[in-house]
C-alpha positions in Angstrom: 2.5 -31.3 -8.6 5.6 -33.4 -7.4 6.3 -33.8 -3.9 10.0 -34.8 -4.8 11.6 -31.3 -2.9 15.3 -30.9 -1.4 17.8 -28.0 0.0 21.1 -29.5 -2.6 23.1 -25.7 -1.0 22.3 -22.3 1.1 19.5 -20.1 -0.3 18.9 -23.1 -2.8 15.6 -25.5 -3.1 14.9 -27.9 -5.7 11.2 -28.3 -6.4 10.3 -30.3 -9.3 14.1 -31.0 -10.9 14.2 -27.2 -11.0 16.2 -24.9 -8.9 14.9 -21.7 -7.0 17.7 -19.5 -5.8 16.2 -17.7 -2.1 16.5 -13.6 -2.4 14.3 -12.6 0.0 11.4 -12.7 2.3 8.5 -10.8 1.6 5.7 -11.6 4.7 4.7 -13.6 6.8 1.6 -14.0 8.6 0.5 -16.2 12.2 0.8 -19.8 9.7 3.3 -18.9 6.4 6.3 -16.9 5.2 6.2 -16.1 1.6 10.1 -15.6 -0.2 11.3 -14.7 -3.6 13.4 -16.8 -5.3 14.6 -16.8 -8.1 14.2 -20.5 -11.1 17.7 -20.8 -11.9 16.1 -22.7 -15.0 14.7 -19.5 -16.4 15.4 -16.6 -14.3 12.1 -15.9 -14.1 11.2 -15.0 -9.9 8.7 -16.3 -8.0 6.8 -16.1 -4.4 7.5 -19.0 -2.7 4.1 -19.4 -0.2 5.9 -22.0 2.9 2.6 -23.0 5.1 3.4 -24.1 8.8 1.6 -27.9 9.5 1.5 -29.3 12.7 -0.7 -31.8 12.2 -2.4 -34.1 9.1 -5.0 -31.4 9.4 -3.1 -29.0 8.4 -1.6 -30.7 5.5 -5.1 -31.9 4.3 -6.0 -27.3 4.8 -2.3 -27.1 2.6 -2.8 -29.5 -0.5 -6.4 -28.1 -0.9 -5.3 -24.3 -1.5 -3.3 -26.1 -4.0 -6.3 -28.0 -5.3 -8.3 -25.1 -5.0 -5.7 -23.1 -7.5 -5.9 -25.7 -10.0 -9.9 -25.9 -9.5 -10.2 -21.9 -11.2 -8.5 -20.9 -15.3 -9.2 -17.2 -14.5 -6.3 -14.4 -15.2 -7.9 -12.5 -12.1 -6.1 -15.7 -9.7 -2.4 -16.4 -10.0 -1.5 -19.8 -11.3 0.2 -22.8 -9.3 4.2 -23.4 -10.5 4.1 -26.3 -8.1 3.4 -27.5 -5.6 5.0 -29.8 -2.7 5.3 -30.9 1.4 8.6 -31.1 3.1 9.2 -32.7 5.8 10.4 -31.2 9.1 10.8 -34.5 11.0 7.0 -34.6 12.8 6.3 -31.1 11.2 5.8 -30.0 7.9 5.6 -26.9 5.6 3.6 -27.6 2.4 5.1 -25.1 -0.3 3.1 -23.2 -3.1 5.6 -21.7 -5.9 3.7 -18.7 -7.3 4.2 -16.2 -9.9 5.9 -13.1 -8.3 5.0 -9.5 -9.5 7.3 -6.8 -9.0 4.8 -3.6 -7.4 4.9 -1.1 -10.7 4.2 -4.0 -12.8 1.9 -5.7 -10.8 0.1 -1.7 -10.8 0.5 -1.8 -14.6 -1.1 -5.3 -14.9 -4.2 -3.6 -12.9 -4.5 -1.0 -14.3 -5.0 -3.0 -18.1 -7.3 -5.6 -16.3 -9.2 -3.1 -13.7 -13.0 -3.4 -15.8 -16.6 -4.0 -14.2 -16.4 -7.7 -16.7 -13.1 -9.1 -15.0 -13.7 -7.9 -10.8 -16.8 -9.1 -11.7 -15.0 -13.1 -12.2 -13.2 -12.0 -8.9 -16.3 -12.3 -6.9 -17.7 -15.7 -7.7 -14.3 -16.5 -6.1 -14.0 -15.3 -3.7 -17.7 -16.0 -2.5 -16.3 -19.2 -1.2 -13.9 -17.8 1.3 -15.9 -18.4 4.5 -18.3 -21.0 4.0 -20.9 -21.9 7.2 -19.4 -25.4 6.4 -15.7 -24.3 7.3 -17.6 -23.9 11.4 -16.0 -26.6 13.6 -18.6 -28.6 14.8 -19.0 -28.6 18.4 -22.8 -29.5 20.3 -23.4 -26.3 22.7 -24.4 -23.7 20.1 -23.8 -20.8 22.7 -19.5 -22.3 21.9 -19.6 -21.6 18.2 -18.7 -17.9 18.3 -15.3 -18.5 19.8 -14.5 -21.2 18.0 -15.4 -19.9 14.6 -14.0 -16.2 16.0 -10.6 -18.5 16.8 -10.7 -20.4 13.1 -11.1 -17.3 12.4 -7.9 -15.8 13.3 -6.3 -19.1 11.6 -7.3 -18.6 8.3 -7.9 -14.8 7.2 -5.1 -12.2 6.9 -6.1 -9.6 9.9 -6.0 -6.4 7.4 -9.2 -8.4 5.7 -10.7 -9.6 7.8 -14.2 -9.1 8.0 -15.7 -6.9 11.7 -18.0 -9.3 12.5 -14.8 -11.8 12.9 -12.8 -10.1 15.8 -16.0 -10.6 17.3 -18.7 -13.7 17.2 -22.0 -13.6 18.4 -23.5 -17.1 19.0 -26.5 -16.4 17.7 -25.1 -14.3 14.1 -25.1 -14.9 10.8 -21.9 -15.4 8.3 -22.2 -15.3 4.7 -21.2 -14.2 1.6 -21.3 -10.8 2.9 -18.5 -11.9 5.4 -16.5 -12.3 1.4 -17.4 -8.9 -0.5 -16.1 -7.3 2.6 -12.9 -9.0 1.9 -13.0 -8.9 -1.6 -13.9 -4.7 -0.5 -10.6 -4.5 1.1 -8.5 -6.3 -2.7 -10.9 -4.0 -4.0 -9.0 -1.2 -2.1 -5.3 -2.4 -2.6 -6.3 -2.7 -6.5 -7.0 1.2 -7.4 -4.7 2.9 -4.6 -1.9 0.2 -4.4 -1.7 -0.9 -1.1 -5.3 -2.2 1.8 -6.8 -0.4 3.6 -5.9 -1.7 6.7 -2.3 -2.8 5.2 -1.1 0.3 7.1 -2.3 -0.2 10.1 -1.0 -3.9 10.6 2.3 -2.7 10.1 2.3 0.3 12.2 1.6 -2.3 14.7 -2.2 -0.4 15.4 -5.3 -2.7 16.3 -6.8 -3.5 12.7 -9.7 -4.4 15.3 -10.4 -1.5 16.0 -9.8 0.3 12.7 -12.4 -1.4 11.1 -15.4 -0.9 13.3 -15.1 2.0 12.0 -16.7 3.4 8.3 -14.0 3.9 5.4 -12.6 6.6 4.5 -13.3 6.5 0.5 -10.1 8.6 -1.2 -11.5 11.1 -3.7 -9.4 10.2 -7.4 -9.7 11.7 -10.6 -8.8 7.8 -11.9 -12.0 6.7 -10.2 -15.8 7.5 -10.9 -18.6 8.4 -8.5 -20.3 4.6 -9.0 -17.0 3.1 -8.2 -16.7 4.7 -5.0 -20.0 3.5 -4.0 -19.5 0.6 -4.9 -16.4 -0.3 -2.7 -18.2 1.6 0.0 -21.0 0.2 0.1 -18.4 -3.5 0.3 -16.5 -1.8 3.3 -20.2 -1.6 5.4 -19.1 -2.3 8.8 -23.1 -3.4 9.4 -22.4 -7.7 7.4 -26.2 -6.9 6.5 -26.2 -3.9 4.9 -23.0 -4.6 3.2 -24.6 -5.8 -0.6 -25.3 -10.4 -1.3 -23.8 -11.1 -4.6 -26.3 -10.7 -6.9 -26.7 -7.0 -5.5 -22.9 -6.6 -6.6 -22.8 -8.0 -9.4 -25.7 -6.2 -10.1 -23.8 -2.0 -9.0 -21.2 -4.1 -11.7 -23.5 -3.5 -14.3 -23.0 0.4 -14.1 -19.3 0.1 -14.1 -18.9 -2.1 -17.7 -16.2 -1.6 -20.0 -16.2 1.6 -22.4 -17.0 1.1 -26.0 -14.5 0.0 -28.5 -12.6 3.0 -29.6 -14.1 5.2 -26.4 -11.5 5.7 -24.9 -11.1 7.3 -21.0 -8.7 7.1 -18.3 -11.8 6.3 -15.3 -13.6 3.6 -14.5 
């Protein structure tokens, strides 16, 4: 996408020759912010993610995130509306413009899309979130644990971060099952409207301590026992006991959508 961006008035920006009006801040993390903006050309609302880039590597990471959006065309992945890089003196901000869904509308959309086949596709994309190659290089193997822990603190949203990433041991195995935990948090949010540790973080309590205890899955008539068992297996504290992707796909086979004409409110 184009890189042209300017602030033409207070609270208004131009991205790719289109004006957007700032409405409110939606949230923030350690290195990024998300704002609600309105497209003055179409009246639609968008989520504007602003990533702080202190050095060249940060800009490359932001560009990679934008590129990843373009790699996939899937109903469970938000498409990238626009991308630009803004200079702020010696620093930069990468701006990613994404569709915005109001909470009730998002819940309706999720309820409609909450089928095994759709969740199946999402799982493949999540499996590449924590590749082993993402570990910062270091000559001393004993130092790799703390280095990876620091990397995870910078790159992984705290309320979706797996327990093993809060205290990375020198000789631990970090593989796709770490992503399975994060994917489980996403599934939990789809089922219950918020992540399992969102409220812990919002209250200022320790997420690192909370994730060390086995998560209790709420009972709901809308969810089958098979779906709750799937979620529980993904949210197992011990990563060695979590399913690999092939095992996860096998469990998903049980959750296939009902045959045409068969009505049910349960998955």
